[in-house]
C-alpha positions as CSV (number, residue, x, y, z in Angstrom):
1,M,0.0,0.0,0.1
2,K,2.7,2.5,1.1
3,R,4.6,1.7,-2.3
4,N,1.5,2.3,-4.3
5,K,1.3,5.6,-2.7
6,K,4.9,6.6,-3.3
7,L,4.5,5.4,-7.1
8,L,1.3,7.7,-7.2
9,L,3.1,10.6,-5.7
10,L,5.9,10.3,-8.1
11,G,3.5,10.0,-10.9
12,L,1.7,13.1,-10.1
13,M,4.9,14.9,-9.4
14,G,6.3,13.7,-12.8
15,A,3.3,14.9,-14.6
16,L,3.2,18.5,-13.0
17,L,6.8,18.9,-13.7
18,L,6.7,17.7,-17.3
19,A,3.9,20.2,-17.7
20,L,5.8,23.0,-16.3
21,A,8.7,21.9,-18.4
22,G,6.7,21.9,-21.4
23,C,5.2,25.4,-20.6
24,S,8.7,26.8,-20.0
25,S,10.4,25.2,-22.9
26,T,8.1,26.8,-25.8
27,K,9.8,30.0,-27.0
28,T,6.6,31.1,-28.7
29,P,5.5,34.4,-27.4
30,V,1.7,34.3,-26.5
31,T,-0.3,37.2,-28.2
32,A,-3.7,38.2,-29.1
33,T,-3.7,36.1,-32.0
34,S,-2.3,33.0,-30.4
35,G,-4.7,30.1,-31.3
36,G,-5.9,27.5,-29.1
37,F,-8.4,27.5,-26.2
38,W,-5.6,27.2,-23.4
39,D,-3.5,30.3,-25.0
40,H,-6.5,32.5,-25.8
41,Y,-8.4,32.3,-22.9
42,F,-6.0,31.2,-20.0
43,V,-2.3,32.2,-20.8
44,Y,-2.9,35.6,-22.9
45,P,-5.1,37.3,-20.3
46,L,-2.6,36.5,-17.8
47,S,0.1,37.9,-20.1
48,M,-1.9,41.1,-20.6
49,A,-2.2,41.4,-16.8
50,L,1.3,41.1,-16.3
51,T,2.0,44.0,-18.9
52,K,-0.8,46.2,-17.4
53,I,0.5,45.9,-14.0
54,A,4.1,46.6,-15.3
55,E,2.9,50.0,-17.0
56,W,1.2,51.0,-13.6
57,A,4.5,49.9,-11.7
58,G,6.5,52.3,-13.7
59,G,7.6,49.8,-16.4
60,S,9.2,47.4,-14.1
61,Y,8.2,43.7,-15.1
62,G,9.9,42.6,-11.8
63,L,7.3,44.4,-9.7
64,S,4.4,43.3,-11.9
65,I,5.5,39.5,-11.2
66,I,5.7,40.2,-7.5
67,I,2.2,42.0,-7.5
68,A,0.4,39.6,-9.9
69,T,1.7,36.5,-8.1
70,V,0.5,37.9,-4.7
71,I,-3.1,39.2,-6.0
72,I,-3.4,35.4,-7.8
73,R,-2.5,33.8,-4.5
74,L,-4.9,36.0,-2.7
75,V,-7.9,35.0,-5.2
76,L,-7.1,31.4,-4.6
77,L,-7.1,31.8,-0.8
78,P,-11.0,31.1,-0.3
79,L,-10.4,27.8,-2.1
80,I,-7.6,26.9,0.0
81,L,-9.5,27.7,3.0
82,K,-12.4,25.3,1.7
83,Q,-9.9,22.8,1.0
84,Q,-8.5,23.0,4.9
85,K,-12.1,22.7,6.0
86,S,-12.8,19.5,4.3
87,T,-9.4,18.3,5.5
88,M,-10.3,19.0,8.8
89,A,-13.7,17.3,8.6
90,M,-12.0,14.1,7.2
91,Q,-9.6,13.9,10.0
92,A,-12.4,14.1,12.6
93,L,-14.0,11.3,11.0
94,R,-10.9,9.2,11.0
95,P,-11.6,7.2,14.0
96,E,-15.0,6.1,12.6
97,M,-13.7,5.3,9.4
98,E,-10.8,3.2,10.6
99,K,-13.7,1.3,12.7
100,I,-15.3,0.6,9.5
101,Q,-12.1,-0.6,7.8
102,K,-11.2,-2.9,10.6
103,K,-14.7,-4.4,10.7
104,Y,-14.1,-5.4,7.2
105,A,-10.5,-6.0,7.3
106,G,-9.2,-9.3,5.4
107,K,-12.4,-9.7,3.5
108,K,-11.8,-8.5,-0.2
109,D,-14.8,-10.3,-1.7
110,P,-17.1,-7.9,-3.9
111,E,-19.9,-8.3,-1.5
112,T,-18.1,-7.4,1.5
113,Q,-16.3,-4.5,-0.4
114,Q,-19.8,-3.1,-1.1
115,K,-20.7,-3.2,2.4
116,Q,-17.8,-1.2,3.4
117,Q,-18.5,1.4,0.7
118,K,-22.1,1.7,1.6
119,E,-21.1,2.3,5.2
120,M,-18.6,5.0,4.5
121,M,-21.0,6.6,2.3
122,Q,-23.5,6.6,4.9
123,L,-20.9,8.1,7.4
124,Y,-20.2,11.0,4.8
125,Q,-23.8,11.7,4.6
126,T,-24.7,11.7,8.2
127,H,-21.9,14.3,8.6
128,K,-22.7,16.1,5.4
129,I,-19.0,15.5,4.1
130,N,-17.9,15.2,0.6
131,P,-15.0,13.0,0.4
132,V,-13.8,14.7,-2.6
133,G,-14.1,18.1,-1.3
134,G,-10.3,18.5,-0.4
135,C,-9.3,17.5,-4.0
136,L,-11.7,19.8,-6.2
137,P,-9.9,22.9,-4.8
138,I,-6.5,21.7,-6.0
139,F,-8.0,20.8,-9.6
140,I,-9.3,24.4,-9.9
141,Q,-6.2,25.8,-8.8
142,M,-3.5,24.2,-10.9
143,P,-4.8,25.6,-14.4
144,I,-4.5,29.0,-13.1
145,I,-1.2,28.5,-11.7
146,I,0.3,26.7,-14.6
147,A,-1.3,29.3,-16.9
148,F,0.1,31.9,-15.0
149,Y,3.7,30.3,-15.1
150,N,3.3,29.9,-18.8
151,A,2.4,33.6,-19.1
152,I,5.6,34.5,-17.5
153,A,7.7,32.2,-19.7
154,R,6.2,33.4,-23.0
155,T,5.4,37.2,-22.5
156,H,8.3,38.7,-24.7
157,E,8.2,42.0,-23.0
158,I,9.5,40.4,-19.7
159,A,12.6,38.7,-21.4
160,Q,13.6,42.4,-22.4
161,H,13.8,43.8,-18.9
162,S,15.8,43.5,-15.8
163,F,15.0,43.6,-12.2
164,L,17.7,44.2,-9.5
165,W,20.6,42.2,-10.5
166,V,19.4,39.9,-13.2
167,S,18.1,40.1,-16.7
168,L,14.6,38.5,-16.2
169,G,15.0,36.8,-19.5
170,K,18.3,35.1,-18.7
171,P,19.2,32.7,-15.7
172,D,20.6,34.5,-12.5
173,P,24.5,34.5,-12.9
174,Y,24.9,34.5,-9.4
175,F,22.5,31.7,-8.7
176,I,21.0,33.8,-5.7
177,L,17.2,33.2,-6.9
178,P,17.4,29.6,-7.6
179,V,19.0,29.0,-4.3
180,V,16.4,31.2,-2.3
181,A,13.7,29.5,-4.5
182,A,15.1,25.9,-3.4
183,I,15.1,26.8,0.3
184,T,11.6,28.7,0.4
185,T,10.1,25.5,-1.4
186,F,11.4,23.3,1.2
187,L,10.1,25.8,4.0
188,Q,6.6,26.1,2.2
189,I,6.2,22.3,2.1
190,R,7.5,21.8,5.7
191,V,5.1,24.3,7.1
192,S,2.1,22.8,5.2
193,M,2.7,19.6,6.7
194,T,1.3,18.1,9.8
195,D,3.6,17.3,12.9
196,E,3.6,14.0,12.0
197,I,5.4,13.8,8.5
198,Q,4.4,10.9,6.4
199,P,7.1,9.1,3.9
200,P,5.6,10.3,0.8
201,M,5.5,13.8,2.1
202,K,9.1,13.8,3.5
203,M,10.1,12.5,-0.1
204,M,8.3,15.3,-1.9
205,M,10.1,17.8,0.8
206,N,13.5,16.3,-0.3
207,I,12.9,16.3,-4.1
208,M,11.0,19.3,-5.0
209,P,13.7,22.0,-3.8
210,I,16.2,20.0,-5.8
211,F,14.1,20.2,-9.0
212,I,13.3,24.0,-8.3
213,L,17.1,24.5,-7.7
214,V,18.4,22.7,-11.0
215,A,15.5,24.2,-13.2
216,G,16.2,27.7,-11.7
217,I,19.6,27.6,-12.6
218,S,18.9,27.1,-16.1
219,L,15.6,28.8,-16.7
220,P,15.0,32.6,-17.0
221,S,15.3,34.5,-13.8
222,A,11.6,35.8,-14.1
223,L,10.4,32.2,-13.3
224,A,12.8,31.9,-10.5
225,L,11.5,35.3,-9.0
226,Y,7.8,34.1,-9.2
227,W,8.7,31.0,-7.4
228,V,10.3,32.8,-4.7
229,I,7.4,35.2,-4.3
230,G,4.7,32.4,-4.5
231,N,6.8,30.4,-1.8
232,L,7.3,33.2,0.6
233,F,3.5,33.7,0.2
234,G,2.8,30.1,0.6
235,I,5.0,30.1,3.8
236,G,2.7,32.9,5.4
237,Q,-0.3,31.3,4.3
238,G,0.9,28.0,6.1
239,Y,1.3,29.6,9.1
240,Y,-1.9,31.4,8.9
241,L,-3.8,28.2,8.0
242,K,-2.2,26.2,10.9
243,K,-3.4,28.9,13.3
244,R,-6.8,29.1,11.9
245,M,-6.9,25.1,12.0
246,S,-5.8,25.3,15.7
247,L,-8.4,27.9,16.9
248,L,-11.2,25.9,15.0
249,K,-10.2,22.7,16.8
250,E,-10.2,24.6,20.2
251,K,-13.6,26.0,19.3
252,D,-15.1,22.6,18.0
253,A,-13.9,21.2,21.4
254,A,-15.4,23.8,23.6
255,N,-18.7,23.5,21.9
256,N,-18.6,19.9,22.2
257,T,-17.7,20.2,26.0
258,A,-20.7,22.8,26.3
259,Q,-23.1,20.3,24.6
260,A,-22.0,17.4,26.9
261,K,-22.7,19.7,30.0
262,T,-26.2,20.8,28.8
263,K,-27.2,17.2,27.8
264,P,-29.5,15.6,30.4
265,S,-28.0,12.6,31.7
266,P,-30.0,9.2,31.9
267,K,-30.3,9.3,35.6
268,S,-31.9,12.8,35.5
269,K,-34.4,11.4,32.7
270,S,-35.6,8.5,34.9
271,K,-36.2,10.4,37.8
272,S,-38.4,12.8,35.9
């Protein structure tokens, strides 16, 4: 089972990295005449947004990338909060889910599996939980994030400008941005984890910074800048979500305690 999870994680990571590599490797600038649904409705509008923000920022495409990255992350924040709420609900149900799994442990026939699935679905319905609720926000986020990544890589004007010590269209000659991107990637993944690190997540925490470092050394600095800003926002977001989750858990515990105190005991019912 663990091996299958690792293989699945590697497969998903590989698919994502190939998608990002494909986005960055293309040298065709995105324009108003770019054909295809993806370019016309996703990449080009974000490319235009980067250009407009750069005009407002005094022609600085570096500031444009920073501002646009923060805006997009803020827009996606409600989806992150929804995902976290769903994750918390599933964690609260974990003891009951494990009871059902133990009940049917060792029985692999179709009839038993069907009974287990039915009990699981009844559990979800009783607590009004969508088991895929935590996944849907991720699927909504990914096209936006990848399209923005693609827009940065394919906006011709960005490659012609400099920001701080780097030319945005060329790799960082001092490797500062790639190193910072790798470090912040590690920190962002670590902050987003629970105290108990699962092996697949630990593997991801070790592999992703290495990939970001290698990619950042060879890709344009504009992309490395985007990674750094996105990671810094993600670190702050991770601390906020952990604090929020802790407060929600304390609130739920207080509500449960209050309900237990107000609920009449069986003895008091019998006396009445």
